[in-house]
N, C-alpha and C positions, 0 to 999 in steps of 0.2 A: 691353868686351864686355858686352852686356846680359843680365841673368839671364833664363832661360827662364820663361815663365809657368807657374804651378802647374797640375798636371793636375787636370781637374775630377773631383770625387768622384762615385762612382756614385750614382745616384738611390736614395733610400730607398723601398723597396717600400711601397706603400699598404696599410694594414691594413684588411681588409674589415670592414664593419660586422657586428655580431653578427646571426645570422639570427633572424627573428621566431619566436614560439612555434610557429606552425603548421609551420615548416620545420626545427625542431630536435627530432627525435624523442626524443633522450635527455633533454633538458630537459622536454619535454612529458610523457614517461613518469614522470620523477621528480615532476613536479607532480601528476600523477594519483594516484600512489602516496601522496604526502603528504596529498592531500585525502581519499583513502579511509581512511588510518590515522586522520586527525583525526575523520572522521565516525564511525568505528567506536568509538574510545575516548571520544568526546564525545557518545555517543548520548543520554544522559540530559539533555543541554542542547540538542542540535540538534533532537531529535524534537519537544519542545513548540513550539519556534520554527517548525519547518516545518509542523506541524499548524495552528498559529494562522494562519500565512500563507495556507495553502490554504483554511481556513475563511473568512478575510477576503475572499478572492477570490470564493468562492461566495456569501457574504452581502452583499457590497457592493451589488448591485442593490437589495436590500431597503432598505438605508440611503438610497440615492438616491431610491427611491420615497417614503420618508417625508420626505425633504428637499423633494421637490416638493409635499408637503402642508404646507409652511411650518413644519416642526419643526426645532429646532436640531440641528446635527450630533451633538453630544454626547448629547442626549436620544435621538435616533434610534439611535445606536450602543448606548446603554444598553438600549433596548427590544429591539433585535434580539439582543443578547447575553443579556439576561434570558430572552427567549423560547426561545433555544437551550438554555440551562441548565435552564429549567423543563421543556422537552419531553424532554430527555435524562433528567432526574430522574424525571419521570412515567413514562417508559418503563421505566426501571430498577426503579421501585417496582412497576409492574404485572407485570413479568416475573421479578422476583427470587423471588417465592414459588413459581411453577411450576418454575423452574430449581433452587432449593434442594430442592424435593420430589423431583425426578428424581435429584439427586445423593445425597439421603438414601436413596433406594430402589435405588441402583446395585448394591450387593451382591446383594440379592434378585433384581434384574433379570438380573444376570449368571448367577445360578444357574438362573433360568428359561430363559434363552437357551441355556445349556449343555444343559439337558434337551431342548430342542427340536432342537438340533443334534447330539444323541448319535448318530443313525444315520450322520451324516457323520463324526463324531469317532472312532468305533470303529475303522475301518480305519487311520486315522492313528495311533491308539494302538498298534495291532498292529505297525505298521512301526517305531514308536519302541521298543517292547519288544524287537523282534528286533535292532535296532541296538544297544541296551544290552547284550544278551547277547553279541553279537559283540565288543563292546569289552571285556567282562569276560573272554572267552576269550583275546583278544589280550594283555591285561595280566596274565593268570594269576590273576585274582581278587584281586590285591593292591591295597591302597590303598583308603581309605575317603574319601568326599567330606567335605570340610571346610566347616563352616558358620561363617561369621564374623558375629557379632552386632555391629552398629554402632548407636550411638544416633542417632536421627533428629532432625534440626534443622529439620524442615518447619515447625513452628509459628513458630520465630524468623524463618525466611525469609519466611513468609507475612506476618508483621507488618511486616518491613522493606519487602517489596514493596508492601504496601498503603500504607505511608507515602510511598514514592517516587511511587506512582501519584497519591495525593492532592496531593502537592506539584506534580507535573507538570500535573495538572488545573487547579490554581489559577493556575499560570503561563500555561497556554493561555487561560484565561478573561480574565485581566487583559490579556495581550498582545493578544488578539483585540479587546477593547474599545478599546485605544489605536490599533490599526491601523484599525479602523472609524471612530473619531472623528477621526483625522488626515486621512483621505481622500487627496486628491492632493497634500497639502502635502509629505509625505515624498518622493514621487517628484520633485516640483519642486526640493526641496533637493538631491537626489542629482544631478540633471542640471545643477546649477550648477557642478559640478566642472570640466567642460571649458570652456576659455576661448573656443573658436571658436563663434560663434553658429550656424553651419551644423551643427556636430556636436551642439550642444544641441538644435536642432530635430529632427534625425534621431533622437537618443536618446529624446526625448519621444514621437515617432511610433512608434518601435520598442516602447517600453515599453507604450504604449497598445494597440498591436496584439496584443502577447503577452497582455496582461491580458484583452482582449476574447475572444481565441480560447480561452484557458484557462478563463475564466469560462463561456463557452458550453459547452465540453466537460464541465467538472465539474458544472455545473448540469444538463445533459442526462443525464449518467450517474447523478446523484443521483435525478433523477425516474424514470429507468428502474429503478433498484434499488428505489426505494420502490414503484413499481408491481409489480415482481416479488414483493416481500414481501407486498403486499396480495393479489395473485392466488394466491400459495402458501398464505396463511392461509385464504382462502375455499375453495380446492380441498381442503385438508386438513380443513377444517370439514365440507365436504360428504361426505368419506370417513369421518367420525366419528373422526378422530384426536384424541387428548387434547392439550389446550393448543395449538391451531393458531396462536394469536397468537405464541407463543414461537418456533415453527418458521418462521413467516413473517418475524419479525424476524431470526432467524438467517440466513435466505435473503437478505434485503436487505443485511445487513452483509457476509456472506461473498461476495456477488456482486461486491464491489470487488476481490476476489482472483481473477484469471483462472485458469482450469483447476482449480487446487487448491480454490478456493471451492466450485465446483459439485460436485466429487467429495466433499468433506467434508460438504456439506449432504445429498447423496444417501445417504452412509453413515450419518449420524446419523438422518435420517428413516427410512431403511430399518430400522435397528436398533430404533427406537421402534415402527415398524409391526409388526415381527415379534414384539416383546414385548407389543403391545397386542391383537393379533388371533390367533385360533386357527389359521385357515387361512394357509398360507405365501403363497399368491398374493395374498391380501388384505393381508398384512403388507408385501409388496413393491410393492403398487400405489402407495402414497404416494411411494416413491422414483422410480417410473416417471413419476409426474406432475411431480416436480421436474425430472427429466431433460427431459421435453417442454417445460417452461417455459424451461429454460436454452437448449435448442436454438432455440426461437422467439426468445428475446432475442438470442442471439449471431448467428443467421443472418439475421434480418429487422429487428428493432427497432433494435438499435444501429447497423448500417450505414445504415439509412434515416434515423435521426434525427441521428447524428453526421456522416455523410457520408464520402466518400473522402478529403477534405482532411486529416483527422486520424486516418485509419486507419493502424495500426501493423503492421509485419511480425510474424507470430507468433513467429519465431525471436528477434527482439529483445525481445518481451514476455516470453518464457520466460527469456531470459538476465537481463533486469532483475529478474524475479521471483526468480530463483535468487540473484542477488548481494545484493539488498536484504533478502531473507529471512535470508540468512546473516549479514548485518551487524546487522539490527535486529529480527529475529524476525517476529512477526505484524504489528506496526506497519509494518515495512518491506515486507511482502507487500501490505498495503493501500495504501501510498503508492508502490509501484513504478510502476504505470501512470500515475498523475497526474504524477510527476516525469519519466517518459519522454515524456509529452505536452508538458510544458513545454520539454524539450530539443528535441523535434520541431518545435515552433513557433519556438523560438529559432534553429534552423538556417536558417530561411527569412529571417531578418532580421539576424543577427549575422554579419559577415564571417568572424570567426575560427572560427565553428562550421560554416561552410558545407560543409567537406569531409565532415562527418558526415551530411549530408542524404540521400545515396543509401542509406545503411545504415538510415535510419529511414523510408524510403518517401517522402522529399521530393525536390524537383527541384533544390534548391540555388540557385534563382534569387531575387534580391532582390525582396521584395514591397513594400517601402516606399521 
């Protein structure tokens, strides 16, 4: 009798491959959280690197222009970096004295402002006194306010902050020089990682396209902001405002911050105007001029010069401004829109980021 053949074992179920990052929401969420925590706690290191990278993108055309004049790349990078440092230093030196004078006169200015706003303040004080009386009646008049006297460590904090800022400034300048002097060599070294020649060519094309778009946007916005500063300084000079160059520079710098920059500039200029002139309408006129300039810039100049291709949804701009301001403070508020533009351009070229294109105003179609 022949033995029966062994029964076939059931087939082993095939193990599905792990889903890519775009189809694994849990892994993608953990990755995003890890990146956010890293950026938050490593702000003192990440911020100088990011600022230097964005400055290199803006200043790279100047280096290429000097290269076409047969200058060595290292010398061209040194000249551009030195011109930037010299221009910033000259501006700080010119504006430091007026800014220090306004800070020194702040207590007297606040008292003068309080005297001018006394007709508005008196009703508020009456309501406050009535509220305090009601609270004393409710508590039976018991209990006295406790005053806790604490030693101030503002001086030590100021010294530490100044040291950190100086160290970050040195890192930005040195790193900017190396980025400008390296040119495209760093990008070509990075694209050598993929072994597939087709992927290499595509990566080079995508990197160049992103660099061109971001350079065009940042350069255009910088020119617009500089023009805004000059126009604000001339307008305030015509209105006999003190130190118009200081407020023009403030307008140009804060214009990098959407929404909050315009509101802050209007508030500061309005406060200075009320303190500088006797008539209330004349004191508020400089703030109205700043508002008109911002409306002209946001409704006409920026859409006309930047174009619809890099226009961002206002909701996403507000969210980016909120998140980056919470993470990095004023520096994050200034860098929020440039980083959002980089992400907006990358969604049109990087397949993994294409699902984010509709949220940023893009089509999600491959451009390269």
